[in-house]
VMD Tcl script that draws the C-alpha trace (Angstrom):
set ca {
  {143.00 76.56 24.37}
  {141.01 76.67 27.60}
  {138.23 79.20 28.04}
  {137.71 81.18 31.17}
  {134.30 81.06 32.75}
  {133.46 84.60 31.67}
  {134.54 84.19 28.03}
  {131.88 83.92 25.39}
  {132.67 81.08 22.97}
  {133.04 81.72 19.27}
  {130.97 80.20 16.47}
  {133.99 78.01 15.64}
  {133.71 76.36 19.09}
  {130.17 75.04 18.57}
  {127.68 76.74 16.20}
  {124.57 75.30 17.88}
  {125.73 76.34 21.31}
  {126.40 79.87 20.03}
  {122.88 80.07 18.61}
  {121.51 79.15 22.04}
  {123.69 81.70 23.81}
  {122.72 84.38 21.30}
  {119.05 83.51 21.84}
  {119.50 83.95 25.59}
  {121.27 87.26 25.09}
  {118.55 88.45 22.74}
  {115.87 87.52 25.26}
  {117.56 89.57 27.97}
  {117.75 92.49 25.55}
  {114.00 92.27 24.95}
  {112.98 91.62 28.57}
  {115.28 94.27 30.07}
  {115.65 92.75 33.55}
  {116.43 95.22 36.33}
  {118.91 93.02 38.18}
  {121.18 90.05 37.68}
  {118.88 87.87 39.77}
  {115.95 88.79 37.54}
  {118.07 88.01 34.46}
  {118.98 84.60 35.88}
  {115.32 83.88 36.67}
  {114.30 84.75 33.10}
  {116.99 82.50 31.68}
  {116.13 79.64 34.06}
  {112.47 79.77 33.04}
  {113.13 80.14 29.32}
  {116.14 77.81 28.99}
  {115.77 75.20 31.75}
  {118.13 72.70 30.09}
  {121.02 75.14 29.73}
  {123.86 74.72 32.22}
  {124.50 77.39 34.83}
  {127.89 78.20 33.30}
  {126.17 79.21 30.05}
  {123.66 81.40 31.85}
  {126.51 83.04 33.79}
  {128.37 83.75 30.53}
  {125.24 85.28 29.00}
  {124.48 87.49 32.02}
  {128.11 88.60 32.08}
  {127.99 89.52 28.39}
  {124.60 91.24 28.84}
  {125.95 93.35 31.74}
  {128.98 94.37 29.68}
  {126.64 95.74 27.01}
}
mol new
graphics top color blue
foreach p $ca { graphics top sphere $p radius 0.5 }
foreach p [lrange $ca 0 end-1] q [lrange $ca 1 end] { graphics top cylinder $p $q radius 0.2 }
display resetview
């Protein structure tokens, strides 16, 4: 089953990846960026090895609340 770019994977997909995505989401919750560009900058600095598609998924989830 293919995932869309905005879908957040489940723990069944890859538990380690989920932990990383949850860590990014938690960081945004603590930092409370005022814009998407600020959120992306925070994620880039804190998780430089993570692919852009993962950061996009996290920012999308963060914006959705």
